[in-house]
C-alpha positions in Angstrom: 74.7 102.9 112.9 73.3 105.2 110.5 74.6 108.3 112.4 78.1 106.6 112.8 78.2 105.8 109.1 77.5 109.6 108.3 80.0 110.7 110.6 82.7 108.3 109.1 81.9 109.5 105.5 82.2 113.0 106.5 85.4 112.3 107.9 86.6 110.6 104.9 86.0 112.9 102.7 87.8 115.9 104.2 90.8 113.7 105.3 91.3 112.6 102.1 91.7 115.7 100.1 93.5 117.5 102.9 96.5 115.0 102.9 96.4 113.3 99.3 99.4 114.8 97.4 100.9 112.0 95.2 99.9 108.8 93.6 100.4 106.0 91.0 100.4 106.7 87.4 98.7 105.0 84.7 100.6 102.4 82.0 100.8 105.4 79.5 104.5 106.5 80.3 106.3 109.6 78.6 108.3 106.8 76.5 106.6 104.0 75.2 109.4 101.4 75.6 109.4 102.1 79.5 107.3 100.2 81.9 106.3 102.5 85.0 105.5 101.6 88.4 104.8 103.2 91.6 106.2 102.3 94.8 105.9 102.5 98.5 108.8 102.0 100.9 107.7 101.0 104.5 110.0 100.0 107.4 108.9 97.3 109.9 107.3 99.7 111.8 105.2 100.8 109.4 106.3 104.1 108.6 106.7 105.4 104.9 110.3 105.4 104.3 111.5 109.0 102.5 114.8 109.9 100.6 115.9 106.4 99.3 118.1 106.8 96.1 117.7 104.8 92.7 120.7 102.7 93.4 119.1 101.3 96.6 115.8 99.6 94.9 116.2 96.2 93.1 113.7 95.7 90.3 112.6 92.1 89.2 110.1 91.1 85.8 109.3 87.3 86.2 112.2 87.2 88.8 115.0 88.6 86.4 116.7 91.7 87.4 116.0 94.9 85.3 117.8 97.9 85.1 116.2 101.3 86.4 116.0 104.1 83.2 113.8 106.6 84.9 113.5 107.6 88.8 111.8 110.2 90.6 110.4 111.0 94.4 107.5 112.2 96.0 105.2 115.2 95.1 103.9 113.7 91.7 100.7 115.6 90.7 98.0 113.2 90.6 94.3 112.3 89.8 92.5 111.0 92.8 88.8 109.9 93.1 86.5 109.1 95.8 83.8 106.9 95.3 81.0 107.2 98.0 79.1 104.2 98.5 77.1 105.0 101.3 73.4 105.9 102.2 71.7 108.4 100.4 71.2 110.5 103.5 75.0 111.3 103.8 76.0 111.8 100.4 75.4 115.6 99.9 77.1 116.3 103.5 80.1 114.1 102.1 80.1 115.8 98.7 80.1 119.4 100.4 82.8 118.3 102.8 84.8 117.0 100.2 84.6 120.4 97.8 85.1 122.7 101.0 88.3 120.7 101.7 89.5 120.9 97.9 89.0 124.6 98.0 90.7 125.0 101.4 93.5 123.5 100.8 94.4 124.8 97.3 95.7 121.6 95.7 96.1 123.5 92.4 98.6 120.5 91.2 96.1 117.8 92.0 92.9 116.8 90.5 90.0 115.3 92.7 86.7 114.1 91.7 83.7 112.6 93.7 81.5 110.0 92.9 78.5 108.5 94.2 77.9 105.0 93.8 74.0 105.3 94.3 71.7 102.5 93.6 74.3 100.6 90.7 75.7 97.5 91.2 79.5 98.3 93.3 81.4 96.5 90.7 79.8 98.9 87.6 80.4 101.8 90.1 84.0 101.2 90.9 84.7 100.2 87.1 83.2 103.6 85.9 85.1 105.3 88.5 88.5 103.7 87.4 87.8 104.7 83.5 87.1 108.3 84.7 90.5 108.1 86.3 91.8 107.6 82.7 90.6 111.1 81.4 92.2 113.1 84.4 95.0 115.3 83.6 97.8 113.4 86.0 99.6 110.4 85.0 99.4 109.8 88.7 95.9 108.2 89.5 94.3 106.7 92.6 90.7 105.6 93.5 89.6 105.6 97.1 86.2 103.5 97.7 84.3 103.8 100.6 81.4 101.2 101.2 79.0 100.4 103.7 77.4 97.9 101.8 77.1 94.6 104.2 78.4 92.4 100.9 79.8 94.5 98.5 81.1 91.8 96.2 77.8 90.2 95.4 78.5 91.0 91.8 81.8 89.8 89.8 84.3 92.2 89.8 86.2 90.6 87.2 86.3 93.5 85.0 87.7 95.4 87.8 90.5 92.8 88.5 91.6 93.0 84.6 91.4 97.0 84.7 93.9 97.3 87.8 95.9 94.7 85.8 96.1 96.6 82.6 96.7 99.9 84.5 98.6 101.5 87.1 96.3 102.9 89.2 96.2 102.1 93.3 92.8 101.1 94.6 92.2 102.0 98.4 89.6 100.5 99.8 87.6 101.1 103.3 84.5 99.0 104.3 82.6 99.6 107.1 79.2 97.7 106.7 75.9 99.0 108.3 75.3 95.9 109.7 78.8 94.1 111.1 76.9 90.9 112.0 76.1 90.5 108.3 79.6 91.3 106.8 80.7 89.1 104.1 84.7 87.6 105.0 84.3 86.4 101.7 83.7 90.0 100.1 86.7 91.1 102.3 88.7 88.8 100.9 88.0 90.3 97.4 88.6 93.7 97.9 91.7 92.9 99.8 92.9 91.2 96.6 91.9 93.8 94.2 93.8 96.3 96.3 96.8 94.0 96.3 96.8 93.5 92.7 97.0 97.4 92.3 99.6 97.9 94.8 96.8 99.8 97.4 95.3 98.7 100.4 92.4 97.8 102.0 90.8 98.4 105.6 88.0 97.4 107.6 87.5 99.6 110.5 85.0 99.2 113.2 85.0 103.3 114.8 84.7 106.9 112.9 88.2 107.5 114.7 89.8 104.6 112.9 88.8 105.8 109.8 90.0 109.3 110.0 93.3 107.3 110.8 93.1 105.2 107.9 92.5 108.5 105.6 95.5 109.9 107.3 97.5 106.9 106.4 96.5 106.6 102.8 97.4 110.7 102.2 100.8 110.0 103.7 101.5 106.9 101.5 100.1 109.0 98.5 102.5 111.8 99.2 105.5 109.2 99.3 105.7 107.7 96.4 108.7 106.5 94.0 108.2 106.4 90.2 110.3 103.9 88.8 110.9 103.3 85.1 112.5 100.3 83.3 112.9 98.8 79.8 112.3 95.2 80.0 114.7 92.7 79.1 111.9 90.8 77.6 111.2 91.8 74.2 108.5 89.4 73.5 105.3 91.0 72.3 102.9 88.0 73.6 100.4 90.0 75.6 101.3 87.8 78.7 101.1 88.7 82.3 104.4 89.6 83.9 105.4 89.6 87.6 106.8 92.6 89.3 108.8 92.6 92.5 110.7 95.6 94.0 113.1 95.5 96.7 114.9 98.3 98.7 117.8 98.2 101.5 119.0 101.0 103.6 121.7 101.3 105.9 121.1 102.4 109.4 123.5 102.8 111.9 125.9 100.6 109.6 123.8 98.0 109.3 121.5 96.8 106.2 118.0 97.1 106.7 115.7 95.5 104.2 112.0 97.7 103.5 109.1 96.4 102.8 107.7 97.8 99.3 104.5 98.2 98.1 103.6 98.2 94.3 101.4 96.7 91.7 101.8 93.3 91.1 102.7 93.1 87.5 101.5 94.1 84.2 100.3 92.7 80.6 103.0 92.5 77.8 102.5 94.4 74.4 100.5 91.8 72.4 101.5 92.0 68.5 99.1 93.6 66.3 
């Protein structure tokens, strides 16, 4: 199993660096009165849909329609972190593969860093990597976590959850336990929840081939983003959680087709100081 895990790590480091080109932005918009979110539009077959106009999106905050004030699509410069939570014998190989891929692909408009969880509790390692993303030069940010722990949720992820609710940073998780027979369903549920809150996704592959495909999919998703800004109709400065929902609809062969839209689930309103 160790050999398989090593191969998986090498594949993920190369694939994510070769395919990443755009990602979600932090909640520090260029205009302080705008709320920014990143959205990915997906058709029923799973294909990412590009070329959608501003008028084809509908955004709701606590089920109240909002007017879109800012809109852009695709190729948004990003900062992406890769957190490797793997056995020590695979770390240096994975790091070298990632750096080689970065140089070879000349990702000049993007910023990529690789962290090692080492022996740290996974919740602390994720939290530290998320905070590191905020120091990046790009407002668009995502973290990709690769873990081989049998029970990655052994510690509380409450700080991570609150971070993701406070910042527009997408979390992508790939979990491939060293001992599949000891894998925790509860841990998988938690990781799925964290990814969903952020507008990202979680994957639990069983082979190296699947991991490669997953990283290609993540890369395509990061390239096909829509950045949407709106001024909330709720002017209250109460610090409360506000839910966000986005709908998209396109016309195909004279028929209206509703798309699935993945985005962060909400944000905290500003609080009066």
